[in-house]
C-alpha positions as CSV (number, residue, x, y, z in Angstrom):
1,A,-18.5,0.4,-53.7
2,D,-19.4,-2.4,-55.9
3,R,-18.6,-4.0,-59.2
4,A,-22.1,-3.6,-60.6
5,G,-22.9,0.0,-59.5
6,T,-21.5,3.4,-60.3
7,N,-19.1,3.8,-57.3
8,H,-15.9,2.5,-58.9
9,G,-12.7,2.5,-56.8
10,V,-9.4,3.9,-57.8
11,R,-6.5,1.5,-57.2
12,A,-3.5,2.8,-55.4
13,A,-0.1,1.2,-56.1
14,A,0.4,-2.5,-55.8
15,V,-3.2,-3.6,-55.9
16,S,-3.6,-6.8,-57.9
17,F,-6.5,-9.2,-58.2
18,S,-7.0,-12.8,-57.0
19,P,-9.9,-15.1,-57.0
20,G,-12.6,-14.1,-54.5
21,T,-15.7,-15.8,-53.2
22,V,-17.9,-14.4,-56.0
23,G,-15.4,-13.1,-58.6
24,P,-12.1,-11.2,-58.7
25,A,-11.1,-9.7,-55.4
26,G,-8.5,-7.0,-54.6
27,A,-5.2,-8.3,-53.3
28,F,-3.4,-6.0,-50.9
29,D,0.3,-6.2,-50.1
30,G,0.1,-4.6,-46.6
31,S,2.6,-1.8,-47.4
32,S,1.5,0.3,-50.4
33,S,-1.8,-1.0,-51.8
34,G,-5.3,0.3,-51.3
35,I,-8.5,1.2,-53.1
36,R,-10.1,4.7,-52.8
37,V,-13.8,5.1,-53.7
38,P,-14.6,8.8,-54.1
39,A,-17.3,10.3,-51.9
40,S,-20.7,10.0,-53.5
41,A,-24.3,10.8,-52.6
42,S,-25.2,7.2,-53.1
43,L,-22.6,6.1,-50.5
44,N,-23.7,8.8,-48.0
45,I,-25.8,6.4,-45.8
46,G,-25.1,8.0,-42.4
47,A,-28.1,10.2,-42.4
48,S,-30.4,7.2,-42.1
49,T,-32.8,7.4,-39.2
50,S,-32.6,3.7,-38.5
51,G,-28.9,3.2,-38.7
52,I,-26.3,1.6,-41.1
53,S,-24.4,-1.6,-41.8
54,V,-21.0,-1.8,-43.3
55,E,-19.6,-5.1,-44.4
56,I,-16.5,-6.6,-46.0
57,R,-15.4,-10.1,-46.9
58,V,-11.6,-10.6,-46.4
59,K,-9.0,-13.3,-46.4
60,P,-6.0,-12.0,-44.3
61,D,-2.5,-13.3,-45.3
62,A,-1.1,-11.9,-42.0
63,L,-2.3,-10.1,-38.9
64,F,-1.0,-6.5,-38.6
65,S,-1.6,-4.0,-35.9
66,N,-4.2,-1.4,-36.9
67,A,-4.8,-2.8,-40.4
68,V,-7.7,-1.0,-42.0
69,C,-10.1,-3.3,-44.0
70,I,-12.7,-0.6,-44.8
71,E,-13.4,2.9,-43.6
72,Y,-15.3,6.0,-44.4
73,G,-12.7,8.8,-43.9
74,R,-11.3,12.1,-45.2
75,I,-8.7,12.0,-47.9
76,D,-6.1,13.3,-45.5
77,G,-6.7,10.3,-43.1
78,V,-7.4,12.6,-40.2
79,V,-11.0,11.7,-39.5
80,Q,-12.8,8.4,-39.8
81,S,-16.5,7.8,-39.0
82,V,-17.0,4.1,-39.6
83,L,-14.2,1.5,-39.7
84,I,-13.6,-2.2,-39.7
85,G,-10.0,-3.3,-39.1
86,L,-7.7,-5.8,-37.6
87,D,-6.4,-4.4,-34.3
88,N,-3.3,-6.5,-33.5
89,T,-1.4,-9.7,-34.2
90,N,-3.7,-11.7,-31.9
91,G,-6.6,-11.9,-34.4
92,V,-8.8,-9.1,-33.0
93,I,-11.5,-7.3,-35.1
94,H,-11.8,-3.6,-34.4
95,G,-15.0,-1.6,-35.2
96,I,-15.4,2.1,-34.8
97,V,-18.5,4.2,-35.1
98,A,-17.6,7.9,-34.6
99,Q,-19.1,11.3,-34.7
100,P,-16.3,13.5,-36.0
101,S,-16.4,17.2,-35.2
102,G,-13.3,18.9,-36.6
103,A,-10.9,16.7,-34.7
104,T,-10.9,12.9,-34.5
105,V,-13.5,11.7,-32.0
106,F,-14.0,8.0,-31.4
107,P,-17.0,7.5,-29.1
108,Y,-17.6,3.8,-29.8
109,H,-14.8,1.2,-30.2
110,L,-15.6,-2.5,-30.4
111,F,-12.9,-5.1,-30.0
112,S,-13.5,-8.8,-30.5
113,D,-11.8,-11.4,-28.3
114,P,-8.3,-12.5,-29.4
115,G,-8.3,-15.3,-31.9
116,T,-11.5,-14.2,-33.7
117,V,-9.7,-13.5,-37.0
118,Q,-7.9,-16.3,-38.8
119,T,-5.3,-16.0,-41.6
120,G,-5.7,-17.9,-44.9
121,V,-9.6,-18.2,-44.8
122,W,-12.4,-16.1,-46.0
123,Q,-14.3,-14.2,-43.3
124,H,-17.3,-11.9,-43.5
125,F,-17.2,-8.9,-41.1
126,V,-20.2,-6.6,-40.5
127,L,-20.4,-3.5,-38.3
128,V,-24.0,-2.5,-37.5
129,F,-25.1,0.8,-36.0
130,N,-28.7,0.7,-34.8
131,R,-30.0,4.2,-34.0
132,T,-33.4,3.1,-32.9
133,G,-32.0,0.3,-30.7
134,A,-29.1,2.5,-29.5
135,N,-26.4,-0.1,-30.0
136,V,-23.4,-1.0,-32.2
137,R,-22.7,-4.7,-33.0
138,L,-19.7,-6.4,-34.7
139,Y,-20.1,-9.7,-36.5
140,R,-17.8,-12.3,-38.0
141,N,-19.4,-14.9,-40.3
142,G,-22.9,-14.1,-39.0
143,V,-22.0,-14.5,-35.4
144,Q,-22.0,-11.5,-33.1
145,V,-18.6,-11.1,-31.5
146,K,-19.2,-7.8,-29.6
147,Q,-22.0,-5.3,-28.8
148,A,-22.1,-1.9,-27.0
149,S,-24.7,0.6,-26.2
150,A,-24.6,3.7,-28.3
151,A,-26.2,7.1,-28.3
152,N,-27.7,8.6,-31.4
153,V,-24.6,9.9,-33.2
154,A,-24.6,11.7,-36.5
155,L,-22.3,9.7,-38.7
156,R,-20.3,11.3,-41.5
157,T,-20.5,9.0,-44.5
158,D,-20.0,11.8,-47.0
159,Y,-16.3,11.0,-46.9
160,E,-14.4,8.7,-49.3
161,V,-14.4,5.0,-48.7
162,H,-11.0,3.4,-48.3
163,L,-10.4,-0.3,-48.7
164,G,-7.2,-1.8,-47.3
165,Y,-5.6,1.4,-46.1
166,R,-5.9,4.8,-44.4
167,P,-4.4,7.8,-46.4
168,G,-1.1,9.1,-44.9
169,S,-0.6,6.1,-42.6
170,T,0.9,2.7,-42.4
171,N,-2.4,1.1,-41.3
172,R,-2.7,-1.3,-44.2
173,F,-4.3,-4.6,-44.8
174,R,-2.4,-7.6,-46.2
175,G,-4.5,-10.2,-47.9
176,T,-7.5,-10.5,-50.3
């Protein structure tokens, strides 16, 4: 999803815009806002033979438990395949790389140490799945904060992309 490409997001209630690091950025209220990017062949990157990287730049206003920053997931919110979120009020980044098969399956969870995320400052989060190296890595501002071994999973990135929320849940991001 990007400003210059063809994968335009659809704003849910209460999304406004604030100054970002490069231009306008979505501002999320933590309760009813979010951006949904419809599934698209150009966003279906999970079939890559080498792996994928998913990244987002955020400025949290507050730290909420299970706050979704970005995810590939079904519109009903039942299955997610790739996620970057804030796990709890202690400043933990949570990354998921999953191989869904009908029901929700989360084979690889990564959690940073407490205090990794700060409120009120811009941060760049990246989740990298390396198929050939068989690992998953989570970064904050270019510094690796967690790594785990990973088998060659088939990621489902033919789902929608959700920014700031998960459909049908209260797992919402508050910030820019």
